[in-house]
MARTIDREN-943784 format. One record per residue (C-alpha): chain; y negated, x negated, z negated; residue in one letter. Coordinates in steps of 0.25 Angstrom, whole numbers. Last residue first. Layout:
BEGIN
NODE  mol     c2     c1     c3  type
NODE    A      Y      X      Z     A
...
***
This chain:
BEGIN
NODE  mol     c2     c1     c3  type
NODE    A     83    -70     27     R
NODE    A     89    -84     24     P
NODE    A    102    -85     15     I
NODE    A    101    -96      4     G
NODE    A    111    -89     -5     L
NODE    A    101    -87    -15     T
NODE    A     89    -84     -7     A
NODE    A     98    -73      1     L
NODE    A    103    -68    -12     L
NODE    A     90    -67    -18     D
NODE    A     84    -61     -6     E
NODE    A     93    -48     -6     H
NODE    A     92    -48    -21     L
NODE    A     77    -46    -18     E
NODE    A     80    -35     -8     G
NODE    A     89    -28    -19     W
NODE    A     77    -28    -28     V
NODE    A     67    -23    -17     V
NODE    A     77    -11    -15     H
NODE    A     79     -8    -28     Y
NODE    A     65     -7    -31     S
NODE    A     57    -16    -40     A
NODE    A     47    -20    -29     T
NODE    A     45     -5    -27     S
NODE    A     49      6    -15     D
NODE    A     64      4    -14     A
NODE    A     73     11    -25     V
NODE    A     63      8    -37     L
NODE    A     51     17    -30     A
NODE    A     60     28    -35     L
NODE    A     58     27    -50     E
NODE    A     65     40    -52     G
NODE    A     77     36    -61     A
NODE    A     85     34    -49     R
NODE    A     74     23    -45     A
NODE    A     74     17    -59     Q
NODE    A     90     15    -59     D
NODE    A     89      9    -46     L
NODE    A     78      0    -49     A
NODE    A     85     -5    -62     Y
NODE    A     98     -7    -56     T
NODE    A     91    -15    -45     L
NODE    A     84    -23    -55     R
NODE    A     96    -26    -64     V
NODE    A    105    -30    -53     R
NODE    A     94    -39    -46     Y
NODE    A     91    -46    -60     R
NODE    A    107    -51    -61     G
NODE    A    104    -60    -49     F
NODE    A     99    -71    -58     R
NODE    A    113    -71    -65     P
NODE    A    119    -79    -52     L
NODE    A    134    -77    -49     A
NODE    A    136    -65    -60     A
NODE    A    123    -59    -56     E
NODE    A    126    -59    -41     L
NODE    A    141    -53    -44     A
NODE    A    133    -43    -53     H
NODE    A    123    -39    -41     C
NODE    A    134    -38    -31     V
NODE    A    141    -28    -41     P
NODE    A    129    -20    -43     L
NODE    A    127    -18    -28     A
NODE    A    137     -8    -27     R
NODE    A    131      1    -39     E
NODE    A    117     -1    -32     H
NODE    A    122      5    -19     L
NODE    A    127     18    -26     D
NODE    A    115     18    -33     L
NODE    A    106     18    -20     F
NODE    A    115     28    -14     R
NODE    A    113     36    -27     A
NODE    A     98     33    -25     L
NODE    A     98     38    -10     V
NODE    A    105     51    -13     R
NODE    A     94     53    -25     A
NODE    A     82     51    -15     D
NODE    A     88     62     -6     Y
NODE    A     89     72    -17     A
NODE    A     75     68    -23     P
NODE    A     69     72    -10     D
NODE    A     54     69    -11     S
NODE    A     56     54    -12     H
NODE    A     46     52      0     D
NODE    A     57     45      8     N
NODE    A     49     41     22     V
NODE    A     55     49     32     V
NODE    A     68     50     42     T
NODE    A     69     62     51     D
NODE    A     80     71     53     G
NODE    A     75     81     44     E
NODE    A     72     73     33     V
NODE    A     79     59     31     P
NODE    A     75     49     21     R
NODE    A     67     35     21     L
NODE    A     64     26     10     Q
NODE    A     77     28      2     W
NODE    A     85     29     14     A
NODE    A     79     16     18     T
NODE    A     82      9      3     C
NODE    A     96     15      6     L
NODE    A     99      9     19     D
NODE    A     93     -5     14     L
NODE    A    102     -4      2     L
NODE    A    114     -1     11     E
NODE    A    110    -13     19     P
NODE    A    111    -22      8     N
NODE    A    124    -17      1     L
NODE    A    133    -26     11     V
NODE    A    123    -38      9     L
NODE    A    125    -38     -6     F
NODE    A    140    -39     -4     R
NODE    A    138    -52      3     D
NODE    A    127    -56     -7     F
NODE    A    138    -56    -18     A
NODE    A    147    -64    -11     A
NODE    A    136    -74     -8     T
NODE    A    132    -74    -22     V
NODE    A    146    -77    -27     A
NODE    A    149    -87    -16     A
NODE    A    136    -95    -21     R
NODE    A    138    -94    -35     A
NODE    A    142   -108    -40     G
NODE    A    131   -106    -51     A
NODE    A    124   -120    -48     A
NODE    A    125   -116    -33     E
NODE    A    117   -103    -34     L
NODE    A    108   -110    -43     Q
NODE    A    106   -121    -35     A
NODE    A    102   -112    -23     T
NODE    A     93   -103    -32     I
NODE    A     85   -115    -36     H
NODE    A     84   -121    -22     E
NODE    A     80   -108    -16     A
NODE    A     70   -105    -27     D
NODE    A     63   -119    -25     A
NODE    A     62   -116     -9     D
NODE    A     56   -102    -12     R
NODE    A     46   -108    -22     G
NODE    A     42   -119    -12     A
NODE    A     40   -108     -2     A
NODE    A     31   -101    -11     T
NODE    A     38    -89    -19     C
NODE    A     28    -77    -22     G
NODE    A     20    -71    -33     W
NODE    A     13    -58    -34     A
NODE    A      0    -54    -41     D
NODE    A     -8    -57    -28     F
NODE    A    -23    -61    -27     G
NODE    A    -20    -75    -23     S
NODE    A     -5    -77    -18     P
NODE    A      5    -79    -30     R
NODE    A     13    -92    -27     T
NODE    A     27    -97    -31     V
NODE    A     34   -111    -31     Y
NODE    A     22   -120    -30     G
NODE    A     28   -126    -44     A
NODE    A     14   -121    -49     V
NODE    A     18   -107    -45     A
NODE    A     32   -108    -51     L
NODE    A     25   -110    -64     D
NODE    A     15    -99    -63     I
NODE    A     26    -90    -59     L
NODE    A     35    -93    -71     E
NODE    A     23    -93    -82     S
NODE    A     20    -78    -74     E
NODE    A     34    -73    -74     L
NODE    A     35    -76    -89     D
NODE    A     23    -67    -93     P
NODE    A     28    -56    -83     E
NODE    A     42    -56    -89     S
NODE    A     54    -61    -82     L
NODE    A     66    -53    -77     G
NODE    A     66    -60    -64     T
NODE    A     63    -47    -55     T
NODE    A     57    -38    -64     A
NODE    A     47    -48    -69     S
NODE    A     44    -53    -54     L
NODE    A     41    -39    -50     R
NODE    A     32    -38    -62     P
NODE    A     25    -51    -58     L
NODE    A     22    -48    -46     A
NODE    A     31    -53    -34     A
NODE    A     30    -59    -20     Y
NODE    A     44    -61    -15     G
NODE    A     58    -55    -21     G
NODE    A     67    -66    -18     C
NODE    A     58    -78    -19     R
NODE    A     49    -72    -30     L
NODE    A     63    -70    -39     A
NODE    A     66    -84    -36     H
NODE    A     54    -89    -41     L
NODE    A     54    -81    -54     V
NODE    A     68    -84    -56     L
NODE    A     65    -99    -53     L
NODE    A     54    -99    -64     G
NODE    A     63    -92    -74     A
NODE    A     74   -103    -72     D
NODE    A     63   -114    -74     S
NODE    A     59   -123    -61     D
NODE    A     45   -118    -62     A
NODE    A     44   -123    -76     R
NODE    A     49   -136    -70     T
NODE    A     62   -143    -71     M
***
């Protein structure tokens, strides 16, 4: 096993496959690894040809070889854990919630005013509070799905932590964490969706 095939290296590779190009702060939030540890893993992954950082950019991304290596690894992990049925069942439950999440993000970014739909400038706290309450209701129904995924494959546990953090911070006033930052509820949910597709080998 090479350094690029270490558990940490594969965790970083999978995060890039699911989340796209990312700089160190976002990768740290995604993987739970410190930035110095991430730099070490990324260098090894780059030497192996699995990741790349375009000249002039701070963000790292997956190469085609990296995507292939990640697909092979997570398929082996899924089968070794005997978790395909459990992950598939959780994915089916996730798909029921996904359209509601997308509708809520639209409601957060746009709001009705006198019969028209306008960009939500967050000048109406009562409106925002109503949408956040709906997010909280969705989150409570999503948690059992997250727990089922974590029980099947522990690496899914990071999504539950990150989704809960994003919503808690949004309700405390950091409104960008609903749908307007790379750490937002919307973005983390999208990464979870991509992870489920990748894990089960389902094409976009």
